[in-house]
VEXDREN-2710 file (C-alpha; in Angstrom, 1 decimal):
% VEXDREN-2710
k/r/px/py/pz
1/MET/-13.6/8.0/87.7
2/SER/-10.4/8.2/89.8
3/GLY/-7.6/8.4/88.0
4/PRO/-6.1/4.6/88.4
5/ALA/-9.8/3.6/87.1
6/ALA/-9.6/5.9/84.2
7/ALA/-6.4/4.4/83.3
8/GLY/-7.8/1.3/83.3
9/ALA/-10.7/1.7/81.6
10/ALA/-8.6/3.5/78.8
11/ASP/-6.6/0.6/78.6
12/ALA/-9.2/-1.6/78.2
13/ALA/-10.6/0.3/75.5
14/ARG/-7.5/-0.4/73.6
15/THR/-6.8/-4.0/74.2
16/GLY/-10.3/-4.8/73.7
17/SER/-10.4/-6.4/77.3
18/ASP/-12.8/-5.5/80.3
19/PRO/-11.3/-5.0/83.6
20/SER/-14.0/-6.1/85.7
21/ALA/-13.6/-9.5/83.9
22/ARG/-9.7/-10.5/85.2
23/SER/-9.0/-12.6/87.9
24/VAL/-5.8/-13.2/90.2
25/ALA/-3.3/-15.2/88.3
26/MET/-1.5/-18.3/89.9
27/PRO/2.6/-17.7/90.0
28/GLY/4.0/-18.7/87.3
29/ARG/0.8/-18.8/85.2
30/PRO/0.7/-16.4/82.7
31/PHE/-2.9/-16.9/81.5
32/LEU/-5.8/-18.6/83.7
33/PRO/-8.6/-19.9/81.6
34/ARG/-12.2/-18.7/83.1
35/ARG/-15.6/-19.5/82.2
36/THR/-17.6/-16.2/80.7
37/ARG/-21.6/-16.1/80.9
38/ARG/-21.4/-17.6/77.3
39/GLY/-19.5/-20.7/78.4
40/GLU/-16.3/-19.6/76.2
41/ARG/-12.7/-19.7/78.0
42/VAL/-10.7/-16.7/77.9
43/ALA/-6.7/-15.8/78.6
44/ILE/-6.5/-13.8/82.0
45/GLU/-3.2/-12.3/81.7
46/ARG/-0.7/-12.1/85.2
47/PRO/0.4/-8.7/85.4
48/GLY/4.1/-8.2/84.0
49/THR/4.2/-11.0/81.3
50/GLY/3.7/-8.4/78.5
51/ALA/0.9/-10.8/77.3
52/ILE/-2.5/-9.2/76.0
53/PRO/-5.4/-10.2/77.9
54/ALA/-8.1/-11.6/75.7
55/ALA/-11.6/-9.8/75.8
56/SER/-14.5/-11.1/78.2
57/ALA/-16.0/-12.4/75.4
58/PRO/-14.5/-12.8/71.9
59/ARG/-15.2/-10.4/68.9
60/ARG/-17.9/-11.5/66.6
61/TRP/-16.3/-13.1/63.5
62/TRP/-19.1/-12.9/61.4
63/PRO/-20.2/-9.2/60.8
64/PRO/-16.5/-8.5/58.9
65/VAL/-17.0/-11.8/57.1
66/LEU/-20.2/-11.0/55.9
67/ALA/-19.2/-7.5/54.9
68/CYS/-16.2/-9.1/53.1
69/ILE/-18.7/-11.9/51.1
70/LEU/-20.8/-9.2/50.4
71/LEU/-17.9/-6.9/48.9
72/ALA/-16.4/-9.9/47.2
73/SER/-19.3/-11.0/45.5
74/LEU/-20.2/-7.1/44.3
75/SER/-16.4/-7.1/43.1
76/LEU/-17.3/-9.3/40.3
77/LEU/-19.4/-6.7/38.8
78/GLY/-16.1/-5.2/37.6
79/PRO/-13.3/-7.2/35.9
80/SER/-13.2/-10.8/37.1
81/GLN/-10.8/-13.8/35.6
82/PRO/-8.8/-15.7/37.4
83/THR/-5.5/-16.4/36.7
84/TYR/-3.0/-19.5/36.0
85/ASP/-3.3/-21.2/39.4
86/PRO/-6.8/-20.3/40.0
87/TRP/-7.9/-21.8/36.7
88/ALA/-5.8/-25.1/37.8
89/TRP/-8.0/-25.6/40.8
90/ILE/-11.1/-24.8/39.2
91/LEU/-10.7/-27.2/36.5
92/TRP/-9.2/-29.9/39.2
93/GLY/-12.5/-29.6/40.9
94/ARG/-14.7/-30.6/37.9
95/GLU/-12.1/-33.2/37.4
96/ILE/-12.7/-34.5/40.3
97/VAL/-16.8/-34.5/40.2
98/SER/-16.3/-36.5/37.0
99/GLY/-13.9/-38.9/38.5
100/ASP/-11.2/-37.9/36.2
101/LEU/-8.5/-36.0/38.2
102/VAL/-5.2/-35.3/36.2
103/THR/-2.4/-33.3/37.5
104/THR/0.6/-33.7/35.7
105/HIS/0.5/-30.7/34.1
106/GLY/0.2/-27.2/36.1
107/PRO/0.9/-25.8/39.5
108/SER/1.5/-27.4/42.2
109/TRP/-1.5/-29.0/44.1
110/LYS/-3.4/-27.0/47.1
111/PRO/-5.8/-28.8/49.0
112/LEU/-7.8/-26.0/50.3
113/PRO/-8.6/-24.3/47.2
114/VAL/-9.9/-27.8/45.6
115/LEU/-12.1/-28.3/48.7
116/PHE/-13.9/-25.0/47.4
117/THR/-13.8/-25.4/43.8
118/THR/-15.0/-29.3/43.6
119/PRO/-18.6/-28.5/45.2
120/PHE/-18.8/-25.4/42.9
121/ALA/-18.0/-27.2/40.0
122/LEU/-21.7/-28.6/40.7
123/LEU/-23.0/-25.4/39.9
124/GLY/-21.9/-25.6/36.4
125/ASP/-18.9/-23.6/34.2
126/ALA/-20.0/-20.3/34.6
127/ALA/-20.8/-20.0/38.5
128/ALA/-17.4/-22.3/39.3
129/PRO/-14.7/-19.4/38.4
130/ALA/-16.9/-16.9/39.9
131/LEU/-17.5/-18.3/43.3
132/TRP/-13.7/-19.1/43.4
133/LEU/-13.4/-15.6/42.9
134/VAL/-15.9/-14.4/45.7
135/VAL/-13.6/-16.5/47.9
136/ALA/-10.2/-15.6/47.5
137/ARG/-11.5/-12.0/47.2
138/ALA/-13.1/-12.1/50.4
139/GLY/-9.9/-13.7/51.8
140/GLY/-7.8/-11.3/51.3
141/LEU/-10.7/-8.2/52.2
142/LEU/-11.0/-10.1/55.1
143/ALA/-7.1/-10.2/55.6
144/ILE/-6.8/-6.5/55.8
145/VAL/-9.7/-6.4/58.2
146/LEU/-7.5/-8.6/60.9
147/ALA/-4.3/-7.0/60.1
148/TYR/-6.6/-4.1/61.0
149/ARG/-8.1/-5.3/64.1
150/LEU/-4.6/-7.0/65.4
151/ALA/-2.9/-4.3/65.1
152/ALA/-5.5/-2.0/66.6
153/ARG/-5.8/-4.8/69.7
154/LEU/-1.9/-4.4/70.3
155/GLY/-1.6/-0.6/69.7
156/GLY/-4.9/1.3/69.3
157/ARG/-7.0/2.3/66.5
158/VAL/-4.5/4.5/64.8
159/ALA/-2.0/1.3/64.3
160/GLY/-5.0/-0.7/63.2
161/VAL/-5.3/1.9/60.3
162/ILE/-1.8/2.1/60.0
163/ALA/-1.2/-1.9/59.4
164/GLY/-4.2/-2.1/57.2
165/ALA/-3.2/0.5/55.2
166/ALA/0.2/-0.5/54.7
167/LEU/-1.6/-4.6/53.3
168/LEU/-3.6/-3.0/51.4
169/LEU/-1.1/-0.6/49.7
170/SER/1.5/-3.7/49.4
171/ASP/2.6/-4.4/46.3
172/GLU/0.5/-6.7/44.2
173/PHE/-1.2/-8.0/47.4
174/VAL/-4.7/-6.7/46.0
175/ARG/-3.7/-8.0/42.3
176/HIS/-2.8/-11.2/43.6
177/PHE/-6.0/-12.2/45.4
178/ALA/-8.1/-10.0/43.0
179/ARG/-6.7/-12.9/40.4
180/GLY/-8.1/-15.5/42.5
181/ASN/-4.7/-16.3/44.0
182/SER/-4.5/-17.8/47.6
183/GLU/-2.2/-15.5/49.1
184/GLY/-5.0/-13.3/50.6
185/LEU/-7.1/-16.5/52.5
186/LEU/-3.5/-17.4/53.4
187/VAL/-3.0/-14.4/55.5
188/ALA/-6.5/-14.0/56.8
189/LEU/-6.3/-17.6/58.3
190/CYS/-3.6/-17.0/60.2
191/LEU/-4.1/-13.6/61.3
192/TRP/-7.5/-15.0/62.7
193/ALA/-6.2/-17.7/64.2
194/VAL/-4.0/-15.2/66.2
195/GLU/-6.7/-13.4/67.2
196/ARG/-8.6/-16.5/68.1
197/HIS/-5.6/-17.6/70.1
198/LEU/-5.5/-14.3/71.7
199/ASP/-9.4/-14.6/72.6
200/GLY/-8.5/-17.9/74.3
201/ARG/-10.1/-19.3/71.7
202/ARG/-7.4/-22.3/71.1
203/THR/-9.5/-24.5/69.3
204/SER/-10.5/-22.2/66.6
205/ALA/-6.9/-20.9/66.1
206/PHE/-5.8/-24.5/65.4
207/ALA/-8.9/-25.3/62.9
208/LEU/-7.7/-22.1/61.1
209/GLY/-4.4/-23.0/61.3
210/PHE/-5.5/-26.1/59.6
211/GLY/-6.4/-24.4/56.5
212/ALA/-4.0/-22.4/56.4
213/ALA/-1.6/-25.6/56.3
214/LEU/-4.1/-26.9/53.5
215/LEU/-2.5/-23.5/51.5
216/ARG/1.3/-23.5/52.2
217/PRO/3.8/-26.3/53.4
218/GLU/5.5/-23.3/55.1
219/VAL/2.8/-23.1/57.3
220/TRP/3.4/-26.8/58.5
221/PRO/6.0/-26.6/61.7
222/PHE/4.0/-23.8/63.5
223/PHE/0.6/-26.0/62.9
224/GLY/2.6/-28.9/64.1
225/LEU/3.8/-27.7/67.5
226/TYR/0.6/-25.4/67.9
227/GLY/-1.0/-28.7/67.5
228/LEU/1.0/-30.5/70.0
229/TRP/0.7/-27.8/72.3
230/LEU/-2.8/-27.9/71.9
231/ALA/-2.9/-31.8/72.6
232/VAL/-1.0/-31.1/75.9
233/ARG/-2.4/-28.2/77.3
234/GLU/-6.2/-29.8/76.6
235/PRO/-6.3/-33.9/76.3
236/ARG/-9.9/-34.1/75.3
237/ARG/-8.7/-32.3/72.2
238/ARG/-5.7/-35.1/71.4
239/LEU/-8.1/-36.8/68.9
240/LEU/-9.0/-33.5/67.1
241/VAL/-5.4/-32.7/66.8
242/LEU/-4.4/-36.3/65.4
243/ALA/-7.3/-36.3/62.9
244/ALA/-6.2/-32.9/61.4
245/PHE/-2.5/-34.3/60.9
246/ALA/-3.9/-37.0/59.3
247/ALA/-6.2/-34.9/57.2
248/THR/-3.5/-32.9/56.4
249/ALA/-1.1/-35.4/54.9
250/VAL/-4.1/-37.2/52.8
251/LEU/-5.6/-34.0/51.3
252/TRP/-1.9/-33.0/50.6
253/PHE/-0.7/-36.5/49.3
254/VAL/-3.3/-38.5/47.9
255/PRO/-5.3/-36.8/45.4
256/GLU/-2.0/-35.7/43.8
257/TYR/-0.8/-39.7/43.4
258/VAL/-4.4/-40.1/42.5
259/GLY/-3.8/-37.4/39.9
260/SER/-0.5/-38.1/38.7
261/GLY/0.8/-41.4/40.0
262/ASP/3.4/-39.4/42.0
263/PHE/3.1/-38.6/45.9
264/LEU/5.4/-36.0/45.5
265/ARG/4.4/-34.0/42.2
266/ALA/3.8/-31.0/44.4
267/ALA/7.4/-30.7/45.5
268/GLU/9.0/-31.7/41.8
269/ARG/6.4/-28.7/40.2
270/ALA/7.7/-26.3/42.8
271/ARG/11.0/-26.7/41.6
272/GLN/10.6/-26.1/37.7
273/ALA/10.7/-21.9/38.2
274/ASN/10.0/-19.4/35.5
275/PRO/12.9/-17.9/34.1
276/ASP/12.7/-14.9/36.1
277/SER/12.9/-16.5/39.5
278/ALA/14.7/-15.8/42.6
279/ALA/15.9/-19.6/42.3
280/PHE/17.6/-18.4/39.0
281/ALA/20.1/-15.5/41.0
282/ASP/23.7/-16.3/42.1
283/ARG/22.3/-16.2/45.5
284/PRO/18.9/-17.2/45.5
285/PHE/18.7/-16.8/49.5
286/LEU/20.0/-13.4/49.4
287/GLU/17.7/-12.4/46.4
288/VAL/14.3/-13.4/48.1
289/PHE/15.4/-11.0/51.0
290/ARG/16.3/-8.4/48.3
291/ARG/13.1/-8.6/46.2
292/ALA/10.9/-8.6/49.0
293/ALA/12.2/-5.2/50.2
294/GLY/9.9/-4.2/47.3
295/LEU/6.7/-5.4/48.9
296/LEU/6.3/-2.9/51.4
297/MET/6.9/0.8/51.8
298/LEU/10.2/2.1/53.8
299/PRO/8.5/3.3/56.7
300/VAL/6.6/0.0/56.9
301/TRP/9.8/-1.9/57.3
302/LEU/11.3/1.0/60.1
303/GLY/7.7/0.6/61.7
304/GLY/8.0/-2.9/62.3
305/ALA/11.9/-2.5/63.3
306/VAL/10.7/0.2/65.7
307/ALA/8.0/-2.2/66.8
308/VAL/10.6/-5.0/67.9
309/ALA/12.9/-2.7/69.5
310/LEU/10.7/-1.0/71.7
311/ALA/8.9/-4.3/72.6
312/LEU/12.2/-5.8/73.3
313/TRP/13.4/-2.1/75.6
314/ALA/10.0/-2.4/77.6
315/GLY/9.9/-6.3/77.8
316/ARG/7.3/-7.5/80.4
317/ARG/6.6/-3.9/81.8
318/ARG/4.5/-3.6/78.2
319/ARG/1.6/-5.4/78.0
320/GLY/1.5/-6.7/74.3
321/SER/5.6/-6.8/73.8
322/GLY/5.1/-10.3/74.2
323/VAL/2.7/-10.7/71.0
324/LEU/5.1/-8.3/69.0
325/LEU/8.2/-10.4/69.6
326/ALA/6.4/-13.6/68.7
327/LEU/5.1/-12.0/65.4
328/ALA/8.3/-10.7/64.4
329/ALA/9.9/-14.5/65.4
330/VAL/7.3/-16.2/62.7
331/ALA/7.6/-13.4/60.1
332/GLY/11.6/-13.7/60.3
333/VAL/11.3/-17.8/60.8
334/LEU/8.9/-18.1/57.6
335/MET/11.2/-15.6/55.3
336/VAL/14.2/-17.8/56.2
337/GLY/12.4/-20.8/55.1
338/VAL/11.0/-19.4/51.9
339/GLY/15.1/-18.1/51.4
340/LEU/16.2/-21.9/52.2
341/MET/13.6/-23.3/49.9
342/THR/14.4/-20.8/47.2
343/GLU/18.4/-21.9/47.4
344/ILE/17.9/-25.4/46.8
345/GLY/15.6/-24.9/43.6
346/PHE/12.2/-24.3/44.5
347/ALA/10.5/-21.1/42.7
348/GLY/10.9/-18.5/45.7
349/ASN/8.1/-16.4/43.8
350/LEU/7.1/-13.2/45.9
351/ARG/3.8/-14.5/46.8
352/TYR/5.1/-16.9/48.9
353/VAL/6.1/-13.8/51.4
354/ALA/2.8/-12.5/51.5
355/LEU/2.4/-13.6/55.0
356/PRO/5.5/-12.9/56.4
357/ALA/5.0/-9.0/55.0
358/ALA/1.6/-9.3/56.8
359/LEU/3.1/-9.7/59.8
360/VAL/5.3/-6.4/59.5
361/CYS/2.7/-4.6/58.5
362/VAL/0.9/-5.4/62.1
363/LEU/4.1/-4.4/63.9
364/ALA/4.6/-1.2/61.8
365/GLY/1.0/0.2/62.9
366/VAL/1.9/-0.8/66.4
367/GLY/5.5/0.6/66.1
368/TRP/4.9/3.7/64.6
369/THR/1.8/4.3/67.5
370/TRP/4.1/3.1/70.4
371/LEU/7.0/5.1/69.6
372/PRO/5.5/8.2/70.0
373/GLU/3.8/7.2/73.1
374/ALA/7.5/6.4/74.5
375/ILE/8.6/9.5/73.7
376/SER/5.1/11.4/75.6
377/ARG/6.2/9.5/78.7
378/ARG/10.0/10.2/78.6
379/SER/9.9/14.0/77.4
380/SER/6.4/15.4/77.0
381/ARG/3.3/15.2/75.1
382/ALA/4.2/18.1/72.8
383/ALA/7.0/15.8/71.7
384/GLY/5.3/12.9/71.4
385/ILE/2.7/14.6/69.3
386/ALA/5.5/16.3/67.3
387/ALA/7.1/12.7/66.7
388/ALA/3.9/11.8/65.5
389/ALA/3.3/14.2/62.8
390/ALA/7.0/13.8/61.6
391/VAL/6.3/10.2/61.1
392/ALA/3.1/10.9/59.2
393/LEU/4.9/13.5/57.2
394/LEU/8.0/11.4/56.2
395/ALA/5.4/8.6/55.2
396/ALA/3.2/10.8/53.2
397/PRO/5.3/10.5/49.9
398/PHE/5.8/6.6/50.0
399/ALA/1.8/6.3/50.6
400/VAL/1.4/8.5/47.8
401/GLY/3.7/6.4/45.3
402/ALA/2.0/3.3/47.2
403/ILE/-1.5/4.7/45.7
404/ALA/-0.5/5.2/42.3
405/GLY/1.1/1.5/42.2
406/LEU/-2.2/0.1/43.3
407/ALA/-3.8/2.2/40.6
408/ASP/-1.7/0.5/38.4
409/SER/-2.0/-3.0/39.5
410/LEU/-5.9/-2.3/39.1
411/GLU/-5.3/-1.3/35.5
412/ARG/-3.6/-4.2/34.8
413/LEU/-6.1/-6.3/36.6
414/SER/-8.7/-4.9/33.6
415/GLU/-6.6/-5.8/30.7
416/GLU/-5.8/-9.2/31.6
417/ALA/-9.4/-9.9/32.4
418/ALA/-10.1/-8.4/29.0
419/VAL/-7.9/-11.1/27.4
420/TYR/-9.6/-14.1/28.9
421/ASP/-12.9/-12.7/28.1
422/ASP/-12.4/-12.1/24.6
423/LEU/-11.2/-15.7/24.5
424/ASP/-14.8/-17.2/24.9
425/ARG/-15.0/-14.9/21.5
426/ALA/-12.3/-16.3/20.0
427/ILE/-13.2/-19.8/20.5
428/ALA/-16.9/-19.7/19.4
429/ALA/-15.7/-17.9/16.6
430/SER/-13.7/-21.0/15.6
431/GLY/-16.3/-23.5/15.9
432/GLY/-16.2/-23.9/19.4
433/ALA/-15.0/-27.2/21.3
434/GLU/-16.5/-29.4/18.7
435/ALA/-14.6/-28.0/16.1
436/ALA/-11.2/-28.0/18.2
437/ASP/-12.3/-31.6/19.1
438/ALA/-12.2/-32.4/15.5
439/CYS/-8.8/-31.2/14.9
440/GLY/-6.7/-32.8/16.9
441/ARG/-4.5/-31.1/19.6
442/VAL/-4.9/-27.6/21.0
443/VAL/-1.7/-25.6/21.0
444/THR/-1.6/-22.1/23.0
445/GLY/1.0/-20.3/25.2
446/PRO/2.4/-21.6/28.6
447/TYR/0.4/-19.3/31.0
448/GLU/-2.9/-19.9/29.0
449/VAL/-3.1/-23.4/29.0
450/GLN/-5.3/-23.9/32.1
451/VAL/-7.8/-21.5/31.1
452/LEU/-8.2/-23.0/27.4
453/ALA/-8.4/-26.5/29.3
454/TRP/-11.4/-25.3/31.3
455/LYS/-13.1/-23.6/28.4
456/LEU/-12.4/-26.6/26.0
457/HIS/-13.5/-29.3/28.6
458/ARG/-9.5/-31.0/28.4
459/HIS/-7.0/-31.7/30.9
460/GLY/-4.4/-29.7/31.3
461/ALA/-2.4/-32.3/29.9
462/GLU/-4.5/-32.6/26.3
463/ILE/-3.0/-28.9/25.9
464/ALA/0.3/-28.3/24.1
465/ILE/2.3/-25.2/24.6
466/SER/4.9/-25.7/21.4
467/GLY/3.9/-26.6/17.6
468/ARG/1.6/-25.4/15.2
469/SER/0.1/-28.2/12.9
470/PRO/-1.7/-30.3/12.6
471/GLY/-4.4/-28.7/15.4
472/THR/-5.6/-25.5/16.5
473/VAL/-3.4/-22.8/17.6
474/PHE/-5.1/-20.1/20.6
475/ALA/-2.5/-17.7/20.5
476/ALA/-2.9/-14.5/23.0
477/ARG/-1.7/-11.0/21.0
478/GLU/1.6/-10.1/22.1
479/THR/3.0/-12.9/22.5
480/PRO/5.7/-15.4/20.5
481/LEU/3.3/-17.9/19.7
482/ALA/0.6/-14.9/18.2
483/ALA/4.2/-13.1/16.6
484/ALA/4.4/-16.4/14.3
485/ALA/0.7/-16.9/13.2
486/SER/0.3/-16.2/9.5
487/ALA/-1.2/-13.1/8.1
488/ASP/-4.6/-15.1/7.3
489/PRO/-5.8/-16.5/10.6
490/LEU/-9.0/-18.2/11.2
491/VAL/-10.0/-15.8/13.4
492/ALA/-8.2/-12.7/14.7
493/THR/-10.2/-11.2/17.8
494/GLU/-9.0/-7.8/19.9
495/HIS/-7.2/-10.4/21.7
496/TRP/-6.8/-13.6/20.2
497/ILE/-5.3/-15.2/16.8
498/VAL/-7.0/-18.6/16.2
499/GLU/-5.3/-20.7/13.5
500/ARG/-6.5/-24.6/12.5
501/ALA/-4.5/-27.1/10.1
502/CYS/-6.2/-30.4/10.0
503/GLY/-5.2/-33.6/9.1
504/SER/-1.5/-35.2/9.1
END
């Protein structure tokens, strides 16, 4: 193979493109759509634009999705209990099925999880929580896979490994999706949308963006702009875009109104921050950035900065530079958005910056592979290898610490699951839901309201978080409610204390 041909083949292997599938672009048109043998439209790059050409056929999506679903299903053999927000979504799904949705208590409404938990509720109380955990965990695993795929597309397999590992080891990412939170699913949908866009599958990218828009309002501006762009670029998609926009509004606001009588209840709830929220800091905007700094290892942040610097320096001369700068810009806008929302009183939980953190992981993977390549081109191959070795050596201690942090998160996950597992025993030993119903109100801690409402077949609004009698108190050990319990409770299990005092 000749030198230019070999270089082209190597470049194609790195980006996932096929040189034989390229065509000459018209002046001023970075991408030209072309039909493949399967009838798919793919984007063809104009040399010098810094864009990434799509593969001649988009990458198969179903093998990683099925693998992640299988792994998520197998994970149910280990500790498997949802946390506060997911329990509310599961509860609301059952309430929708029974026709008595009440959202006045609990977290902010999110449409996408309830679109899953509603049909899951038809399969029974045992199946619904487990099935939602499969969805959330599969989403988190897929996010890691897609971080690998996107970074590998831009910078090669080593870049993909760095990006995937960085996301896997980011603080609390695994624990969040393992407990059923939706941030892993959000990251997966957004990274997948980017991949489909680069494949030239704009409608698929828009559909994935629609899913993401049903999880976080911060995604709405990007989803809206992309939809408008798609409507202009492909007029036959205008009805689809309008339908998705309308569905987004309906799914966010109408169920909330049905369940609470207030279209904006979710926004009001999001302002009821926990005591340790960044919203209560002296400077909430800056506090969000300060806390977010701990989500990723220092080498990951540095790698992201290196990627942006090299993309700016290379400009259109380097394929992929435009994509990197776009990812960096989106990450920055998302961070500023979360910071501003926190400044005006919204919670500003660290979970909300999972998406920009994931984008930084992709940038870091590419940055730490582009840098040795740049050094090799400007100096020598030996210098590039030395730079790569130095980066790996300096990053190793941070990786060791992050691995220890992941192990600690998994241990905490197991401990939390044990508490919820033990709740079933406490309820049964105290006479079950029927005995609690016969004694009036039920009291528990603020973080246990949703799980107890689910298990006792009550609305979240029917579980109190203060007072003791008359009624039944379910107090998790090592909580203020348990500390105030009598020396002779009705039931005492490993993790729960149950007291009951009926009558007036």
